[in-house]
C-alpha positions as CSV (number, residue, x, y, z in Angstrom):
1,X,2.3,-44.6,29.2
2,X,5.2,-47.4,30.2
3,X,8.8,-45.9,29.5
4,X,9.9,-49.1,27.8
5,X,7.4,-48.0,24.9
6,X,9.2,-45.3,24.3
7,X,12.7,-46.5,24.5
8,X,11.9,-49.3,21.9
9,X,10.2,-46.9,19.5
10,X,13.5,-45.4,19.6
11,X,15.3,-48.3,19.0
12,X,12.3,-49.8,16.4
13,X,12.9,-46.8,14.6
14,X,16.7,-47.0,14.1
15,X,16.7,-50.7,13.8
16,X,14.1,-50.0,11.0
17,X,16.0,-47.1,9.2
18,X,18.6,-49.6,9.5
19,X,17.1,-52.3,7.9
20,X,14.7,-51.0,5.1
21,X,17.8,-48.8,3.9
22,X,20.7,-52.1,4.3
23,X,18.2,-55.2,3.9
24,X,19.8,-56.2,7.4
25,X,19.9,-55.5,10.6
26,X,16.3,-55.2,12.4
27,X,16.3,-58.1,14.2
28,X,19.7,-58.4,14.8
29,X,19.9,-55.0,16.8
30,X,15.9,-55.3,18.4
31,X,17.2,-58.9,19.5
32,X,20.8,-57.5,20.9
33,X,19.1,-54.8,23.1
34,X,16.2,-57.1,24.2
35,X,18.8,-59.5,25.2
36,X,21.2,-57.0,27.3
37,X,17.9,-56.3,29.7
38,X,17.6,-59.7,30.7
39,X,15.1,-60.7,27.7
40,X,15.0,-64.8,27.3
41,X,16.0,-65.5,23.2
42,X,12.9,-67.2,22.7
43,X,10.5,-64.3,24.4
44,X,12.8,-61.5,22.4
45,X,12.8,-63.5,18.9
46,X,9.1,-63.8,19.1
47,X,8.7,-60.3,20.1
48,X,10.9,-59.4,17.5
49,X,9.1,-61.4,14.7
50,X,5.6,-60.2,15.8
51,X,6.7,-56.3,15.3
52,X,8.6,-57.3,12.2
53,X,5.4,-58.6,10.7
54,X,3.7,-55.3,10.8
55,X,7.1,-53.1,10.3
56,X,7.9,-55.5,7.3
57,X,4.5,-54.5,5.7
58,X,5.1,-51.2,5.9
59,X,8.6,-51.5,5.1
60,X,8.0,-53.8,1.8
61,X,5.2,-51.7,0.5
62,X,7.7,-48.9,0.7
63,X,10.4,-50.7,-1.7
64,X,7.2,-51.8,-4.0
65,X,6.6,-48.3,-4.7
66,X,10.1,-47.4,-4.9
67,X,10.0,-50.4,-7.5
68,X,12.8,-52.1,-5.4
69,X,11.1,-55.7,-5.6
70,X,12.0,-58.6,-8.2
71,X,8.8,-60.6,-8.1
72,X,10.2,-63.9,-8.6
73,X,13.3,-63.9,-6.8
74,X,10.8,-62.5,-3.9
75,X,8.4,-65.6,-4.4
76,X,11.5,-67.9,-4.1
77,X,13.1,-66.7,-0.8
78,X,9.5,-66.3,1.0
79,X,9.0,-70.0,-0.3
80,X,12.4,-71.5,1.8
81,X,12.0,-68.4,4.6
82,X,8.8,-69.7,5.7
83,X,9.9,-73.0,6.1
84,X,13.5,-72.2,8.1
85,X,11.2,-69.7,9.9
86,X,8.9,-72.7,11.3
87,X,11.4,-74.8,11.8
88,X,13.9,-72.5,14.0
89,X,11.2,-71.4,15.9
90,X,10.1,-75.1,16.8
91,X,13.8,-75.8,17.6
92,X,14.3,-72.6,20.0
93,X,11.4,-73.0,21.7
94,X,12.4,-76.6,22.6
95,X,15.5,-75.7,24.1
96,X,15.5,-73.8,28.0
97,X,16.6,-69.9,27.4
98,X,19.9,-69.9,29.3
99,X,21.6,-73.0,27.3
100,X,21.0,-71.7,24.0
101,X,22.1,-68.1,24.8
102,X,25.6,-68.8,24.5
103,X,25.1,-69.8,21.0
104,X,22.2,-66.7,19.7
105,X,25.0,-64.3,21.0
106,X,27.7,-65.9,18.9
107,X,25.2,-66.0,16.2
108,X,24.6,-62.0,16.2
109,X,28.4,-61.4,16.9
110,X,28.9,-63.0,13.8
111,X,26.4,-61.7,11.9
112,X,27.7,-58.2,12.9
113,X,31.2,-59.3,11.4
114,X,28.8,-60.4,8.2
115,X,28.0,-56.9,8.1
116,X,31.0,-55.0,8.7
117,X,32.2,-57.5,5.6
118,X,29.5,-56.2,4.0
119,X,31.2,-52.4,4.3
120,X,34.7,-53.1,3.6
121,X,34.0,-55.8,0.7
122,X,31.7,-54.1,-2.0
123,X,30.2,-56.8,-4.2
124,X,31.1,-56.0,-7.4
125,X,28.5,-55.8,-10.0
126,X,28.4,-59.5,-12.1
127,X,25.7,-61.7,-13.5
128,X,23.4,-63.0,-10.4
129,X,22.6,-66.2,-10.6
130,X,19.0,-68.1,-9.7
131,X,20.7,-71.2,-8.7
132,X,19.9,-71.2,-4.6
133,X,17.5,-68.9,-3.6
134,X,15.1,-70.9,-2.7
135,X,17.5,-72.9,-0.1
136,X,19.0,-69.6,0.8
137,X,15.5,-68.3,2.0
138,X,15.7,-72.0,4.2
139,X,18.7,-70.9,6.0
140,X,17.9,-67.4,6.4
141,X,14.6,-68.1,7.8
142,X,16.1,-71.0,10.5
143,X,18.8,-68.7,11.8
144,X,16.4,-66.2,11.6
145,X,14.2,-67.4,14.2
146,X,16.9,-68.9,16.1
147,X,18.9,-65.7,17.0
148,X,16.1,-63.1,16.6
149,X,17.1,-61.8,13.7
150,X,19.6,-62.8,10.8
151,X,17.5,-62.9,7.5
152,X,19.2,-60.0,6.2
153,X,22.7,-60.8,7.0
154,X,22.2,-64.0,5.6
155,X,19.8,-63.4,2.9
156,X,21.2,-59.8,1.6
157,X,24.8,-60.3,1.7
158,X,24.6,-63.6,0.0
159,X,22.4,-62.0,-3.0
160,X,24.6,-59.1,-3.0
161,X,27.8,-61.3,-3.3
162,X,26.4,-63.3,-6.1
163,X,26.3,-59.7,-7.9
164,X,22.4,-58.6,-7.6
165,X,21.4,-55.3,-7.8
166,X,22.1,-53.7,-4.5
167,X,18.7,-52.2,-4.6
168,X,16.7,-55.0,-5.8
169,X,18.3,-57.8,-2.7
170,X,17.6,-55.2,-0.2
171,X,14.2,-54.2,-1.2
172,X,13.2,-57.9,-2.4
173,X,14.7,-59.5,1.2
174,X,13.1,-56.9,3.0
175,X,9.5,-57.9,1.2
176,X,9.9,-61.5,1.7
177,X,10.8,-60.7,5.3
178,X,7.1,-60.1,6.0
179,X,6.0,-63.6,5.0
180,X,8.7,-65.3,6.9
181,X,7.8,-63.1,10.2
182,X,4.2,-63.9,9.9
183,X,5.3,-67.8,9.8
184,X,7.2,-67.4,12.1
185,X,5.6,-65.9,15.0
186,X,2.5,-68.1,14.2
187,X,4.7,-70.5,14.9
188,X,5.9,-69.4,18.3
189,X,2.0,-68.4,18.8
190,X,1.2,-72.3,18.0
191,X,4.2,-73.8,20.3
192,X,2.5,-71.5,22.9
193,X,-1.1,-72.8,22.6
194,X,0.0,-76.1,22.6
195,X,1.9,-76.4,25.4
196,X,5.3,-76.9,23.2
197,X,6.7,-73.8,24.8
198,X,6.0,-72.7,28.1
199,X,7.5,-69.1,28.9
200,X,7.3,-66.7,31.6
201,X,7.4,-62.9,31.1
202,X,6.3,-62.6,27.8
203,X,3.3,-60.6,28.8
204,X,5.5,-57.8,29.9
205,X,7.3,-57.4,26.7
206,X,3.9,-55.7,25.5
207,X,5.2,-52.0,25.8
208,X,8.1,-53.3,24.2
209,X,6.5,-54.7,21.4
210,X,4.4,-51.9,20.8
211,X,7.2,-49.6,20.8
212,X,9.1,-51.4,18.4
213,X,6.1,-51.7,16.2
214,X,5.1,-47.9,16.8
215,X,9.1,-46.9,15.6
216,X,9.6,-49.2,12.7
217,X,6.5,-48.4,11.1
218,X,7.4,-44.6,10.8
219,X,10.9,-45.2,10.1
220,X,9.7,-47.5,6.8
221,X,9.1,-45.4,4.5
222,X,12.0,-43.2,4.8
223,X,14.1,-46.3,4.5
224,X,12.6,-47.5,1.3
225,X,13.5,-43.9,-0.1
226,X,17.2,-44.3,1.8
227,X,17.4,-47.3,-0.6
228,X,16.9,-45.4,-3.9
229,X,19.0,-42.6,-3.2
230,X,21.5,-42.7,-0.8
231,X,25.1,-44.4,-0.7
232,X,24.8,-46.8,2.4
233,X,28.7,-47.7,3.1
234,X,29.2,-45.8,6.1
235,X,25.9,-46.8,7.7
236,X,27.0,-50.4,6.8
237,X,30.1,-50.3,9.1
238,X,27.9,-48.6,11.5
239,X,25.4,-50.9,12.0
240,X,28.5,-53.5,12.2
241,X,30.4,-52.2,14.9
242,X,27.0,-51.4,17.0
243,X,26.1,-55.2,16.7
244,X,29.2,-56.5,17.3
245,X,29.8,-53.9,20.2
246,X,26.5,-55.7,21.9
247,X,27.6,-58.9,21.2
248,X,31.0,-58.6,22.6
249,X,29.0,-56.8,25.7
250,X,26.5,-60.2,26.5
251,X,29.6,-62.3,26.1
252,X,31.1,-60.6,28.8
253,X,28.2,-61.0,30.8
254,X,27.6,-64.3,30.2
255,X,31.6,-65.0,31.3
C-alpha cells in the first residue's frame, strides 16, 4: 500500500477529530498539508471536498445521535453553502494554480488567526439572532471552495460569536458541511468533464484521498462525543497555532 495512504490517514484522523469537536479546521488542516506537498490549490480543494463528503457524513450522523443539530439552522446554512461552494469551485477552476496559491495561503493564514481569536475571546452566551444564516452559508461555502477550507472557521465562529449554543453551532455546521462538500465536489467534477478545468496530477492523489477518508471516518464518532463532553479551548489554541505555522511556512516558500 502506498505510504501516502498512511500519512494522510493520520492527517485525516487528526483533522476530523479537531473538526468534529470544534466545528472547524478539517479543510484548513488537510489543504495546508496538501499545499505543503506541492499540490495545486484546485487539486487540493477538489481532493479535500471529495473526502469531506464521506467524513462529513460520518460526523453529521454522530452529531445527530448526540443531539447537537438545530434542524432549522441546518437547512438555511446548507442552502447558502451549496450555492457558495458551486460558485467558489467555478472561480477556482478558472484561475491558474500558481496565480491563486498566494491568495489561498493568505486565506488559510487568516483562518488560523480567526481560530486563535476564538480561543482567546470565548463567545459569551446571549440570545442568538436568525438574521443571516443563509448569507453566512453563502460566504462560508464560497471561501471554503476557494481555499479548500474555511467553512468551519467562517460559519462556526460567526454563529458562536452571535451567541449560538456552542454544541449546536458545531454540530449543525458539521452536518451542513456534508451538503456543501457534495455540491462543491460535483462542481469540480462538472468542470473537469466539460473541459472548463484541465488538471494534471489529480489521479496521483488517489491514495492521499483514500487516507483522508479512512482516517476521518474513524475519528468522526469520537469527535461527536468530544463535542458533547469536553472543554475545547486548549484544542482550539493548538489548531490555530498549527494552521498559522503551516501558512507562514508556505508563505516563506512562495517568497
